[in-house]
C-alpha positions in Angstrom: 21.8 16.7 -3.2 24.8 15.1 -1.7 24.8 11.0 -2.5 24.6 9.6 1.0 25.6 5.8 1.5 25.3 3.5 4.4 26.3 -0.1 5.4 24.0 -3.0 6.6 25.9 -4.3 9.8 24.9 -7.4 8.0 28.7 -7.2 6.5 29.8 -8.0 10.1 28.5 -11.4 10.4 30.5 -14.7 9.8 31.0 -18.0 10.7 33.2 -16.9 13.2 30.9 -14.7 15.2 29.3 -11.5 14.7 30.8 -7.9 15.4 29.8 -5.5 18.5 27.9 -3.2 17.7 30.6 -0.4 18.6 33.1 -1.8 16.2 30.3 -2.0 13.4 29.7 1.6 13.6 33.5 2.6 14.4 34.5 0.6 11.2 31.6 1.8 8.9 32.6 5.2 9.8 35.9 5.0 9.1 35.5 3.3 6.3 33.6 6.9 4.9 30.3 5.6 5.2 27.6 8.2 6.0 25.5 6.0 7.8 24.8 2.3 9.1 21.5 -0.1 9.5 21.2 -2.1 12.6 19.7 -5.5 12.3 17.4 -6.5 15.5 16.0 -9.5 13.3 12.7 -10.0 15.5 10.6 -7.9 18.0 12.1 -9.6 21.2 15.0 -7.6 20.6 13.2 -4.4 20.4 15.7 -2.5 23.1 18.7 -2.5 20.5 16.7 -0.4 18.5 17.4 2.3 21.5 21.2 2.4 20.4 20.4 4.3 17.8 19.9 7.6 19.4 23.5 8.0 20.5 25.2 6.5 17.1 25.7 10.4 15.8 27.5 11.7 18.9 29.3 8.6 19.7 30.6 7.4 16.2 30.3 10.3 13.8 27.8 8.2 11.8 24.1 8.5 11.5 21.6 5.5 11.8 20.1 4.4 8.8 17.6 2.6 10.5 17.0 -0.9 11.8 16.1 -4.3 10.0 13.5 -6.5 11.5 11.1 -9.6 10.5 7.6 -10.0 10.7 6.0 -13.4 10.7 2.0 -13.1 11.3 2.1 -17.2 10.8 3.6 -16.8 14.6 0.6 -14.9 15.9 0.6 -11.1 16.8 0.7 -11.8 20.3 4.3 -13.6 20.0 6.9 -11.7 21.2 8.9 -12.1 17.7 5.9 -9.8 16.4 4.5 -7.9 19.1 7.8 -6.6 20.6 8.2 -4.8 17.0 5.0 -2.6 18.2 7.1 -2.3 21.5 10.3 -0.8 19.3 8.1 1.2 17.4 6.9 2.8 20.5 10.2 3.3 22.0 13.0 4.2 19.3 14.5 7.6 18.5 11.6 9.7 16.8 12.5 10.0 13.0 14.0 6.4 12.8 13.5 4.4 9.8 12.2 0.4 9.8 13.2 -1.7 7.2 10.5 -4.8 7.6 10.6 -7.9 5.9 7.5 -10.2 6.1 8.1 -13.4 6.6 4.9 -15.0 6.4 1.2 -13.3 6.3 -0.9 -16.6 8.2 -0.1 -20.0 8.0 0.1 -22.0 4.7 0.4 -19.2 2.5 3.5 -19.0 0.0 4.9 -15.9 -1.4 3.2 -13.5 -2.8 -0.3 -14.9 -1.8 -2.7 -11.8 -2.4 -4.8 -13.8 0.3 -2.3 -12.3 2.9 -3.0 -8.7 1.7 -5.5 -8.1 4.3 -4.0 -9.6 7.5 -0.7 -7.9 6.8 -2.4 -4.2 6.1 -4.7 -4.7 9.3 -1.2 -5.3 11.0 0.5 -2.6 9.5 -2.5 -0.1 9.9 -1.5 -0.4 13.9 1.8 -0.2 13.3 1.6 3.0 11.0 -0.6 4.9 13.7 2.4 4.7 16.0 4.8 5.2 13.4 3.0 8.6 12.6 2.8 9.9 15.8 6.3 9.3 16.3 7.7 10.3 12.6 9.1 6.8 11.7 9.0 5.8 8.3 8.2 1.9 7.9 9.6 0.8 4.5 8.5 -3.0 3.7 11.6 -5.3 2.8 11.0 -7.8 -0.1 12.8 -11.0 0.8 13.6 -14.1 -1.4 11.2 -17.0 0.2 9.4 -14.5 2.2 5.8 -13.4 1.7 6.7 -10.3 0.5 9.0 -11.7 -1.7 8.9 -9.7 -5.0 9.5 -6.0 -5.1 6.3 -5.9 -6.7 4.8 -7.2 -3.7 5.8 -4.2 -1.3 4.6 -2.1 -4.4 1.3 -3.3 -4.1 1.1 -2.8 -0.3 1.9 0.6 -0.3 -0.5 1.5 -3.3 -3.2 -0.1 -1.2 -2.8 1.6 2.0 -1.4 5.1 0.8 0.1 6.1 3.8 2.6 8.8 4.2 5.0 6.5 6.7 4.6 3.8 4.5 7.2 3.2 2.3 9.7 0.5 0.1 13.2 -0.4 0.2 14.8 -1.8 -3.4 17.3 -4.7 -2.5 19.2 -5.0 -5.3 19.8 -8.9 -4.8 16.8 -9.8 -3.9 15.1 -8.8 -6.9 18.0 -10.3 -9.4 17.6 -13.6 -7.3 13.5 -13.6 -7.8 12.7 -11.6 -10.5 16.0 -10.2 -12.7 14.0 -8.6 -15.2 11.5 -5.7 -16.3 13.3 -3.5 -13.5 12.3 -0.2 -15.0 8.5 -0.4 -14.8 9.0 -1.4 -11.3 10.9 1.4 -10.3 9.0 4.0 -11.8 6.0 2.7 -10.5 7.8 2.4 -6.6 8.9 5.9 -7.3 6.7 7.6 -5.2 7.2 5.3 -2.2 11.3 4.5 -2.5 13.1 5.6 -0.1 16.3 3.4 0.2 18.3 1.3 -2.1 20.9 -1.6 -0.8 22.5 -3.5 -3.2 25.3 -6.3 -3.4 27.1 -8.2 -6.4 25.9 -11.2 -7.2 25.7 -14.1 -9.5 23.6 -16.7 -10.8 24.6 -19.5 -8.1 25.8 -22.7 -10.5 25.0 -25.2 -7.3 21.6 -24.6 -6.4 21.2 -26.1 -2.8 18.3 -23.5 -2.4 20.3 -20.6 -3.0 19.7 -19.3 -6.3 22.2 -16.6 -6.4 25.2 -15.6 -4.4 26.0 -12.1 -2.4 29.1 -11.0 -3.0 31.0 -7.3 -2.3 29.9 -5.3 -5.1 33.4 -5.0 -7.2 32.3 -8.5 -8.4 29.5 -10.6 -10.0 27.9 -10.8 -12.8 24.6 -8.3 -11.9 24.8 -4.9 -13.9 24.7 -2.8 -10.5 26.1 0.5 -12.9 22.9 0.2 -14.7 20.7 -0.1 -12.1 22.5 2.7 -10.4 22.2 5.1 -13.6 18.6 3.9 -14.1 17.6 5.3 -10.7 19.3 8.4 -11.3 17.8 8.9 -14.5 14.3 8.6 -12.3 15.6 11.2 -10.0 16.1 9.2 -7.0 18.1 10.9 -4.2 17.8 8.3 -1.2 20.7 7.0 0.1 22.1 3.9 -1.6 23.6 1.0 0.5 25.3 -2.1 0.7 24.0 -5.4 1.9 27.0 -7.8 2.5 24.9 -10.8 4.0 26.5 -14.2 4.1 30.0 -13.2 2.4 32.2 -13.6 5.4 35.6 -12.5 5.1 37.4 -9.2 6.4 34.4 -6.5 6.7 36.4 -3.4 6.4 38.0 -5.0 3.0 34.7 -5.4 1.8 32.9 -2.5 2.9 36.1 -0.1 1.3 36.0 -2.2 -1.6 32.1 -1.8 -2.4 31.9 1.9 -1.1 34.7 2.7 -3.9 32.3 0.3 -6.5 29.3 2.6 -5.1 30.8 6.1 -5.7 32.0 5.2 -8.9 28.8 3.9 -10.4 27.2 6.9 -9.0 29.6 9.1 -10.9 29.5 7.7 -13.8 26.0 7.7 -14.1 26.0 11.6 -13.4 28.6 12.2 -15.7 26.9 9.8 -18.7 23.5 9.7 -18.1 22.5 7.8 -21.1 25.2 5.0 -20.7 23.1 1.8 -19.6 19.9 3.3 -21.0 19.4 0.0 -22.5 17.6 -1.0 -19.2 15.2 1.5 -19.9 13.7 -0.2 -22.4 13.3 -3.9 -20.7 9.9 -4.9 -19.7 
């Protein structure tokens, strides 16, 4: 199966502003990505997801889905949360939603299993809509969020065992939060793993709340080739994505460099499947 690559529109955010949706799609296609993921951030922006329906016809690029954040500490009826259900009811059938969960309930710390019950209850409602409309909901683990660790997303998927619920592996957030024991995690996640996004990264020497940097894929100290090689050995065939958040600068150049790096690492993994096999043994 031919490998597909997607860009997250995070690459188009900088201190000087955010590129228009049309520009994001045109640039991503011009660089050579197969798909682009749209960030809608919270449920108040649910109508933006309707743009997915015209991406292929207008720009020649597939929709990789949308990224949205659930925060149950705000209450289920808050439009930032209730709008996510509206989005599921109105977005194109067959879409994908990358769902980050900032909080499961007030005052819960990241990864606290006390949040499993309220999150599972909300997900059951969301999944009833998703199943009827052939939508995939992928849990997105995120530094400092309640679903902070990749293991948190796997735990919820295992408990709910719903065919429309999966996980997205976020290389940066795993590296920033855990940074070890990847092989057993990916093996456990494989039945639920639908998408992967990666970035260059290095441990931050400054701190100030950011424990690791986010960089283009041809820089940093994180060994993304070892990650891609492991995914290849495990038989992962889903899309590979480029994160690109909080980097600033020229998005075209970052996207081009990162796609070139992604393709090269994937090619090396296919031609030399035993390279970087040390990561398989790391518990």
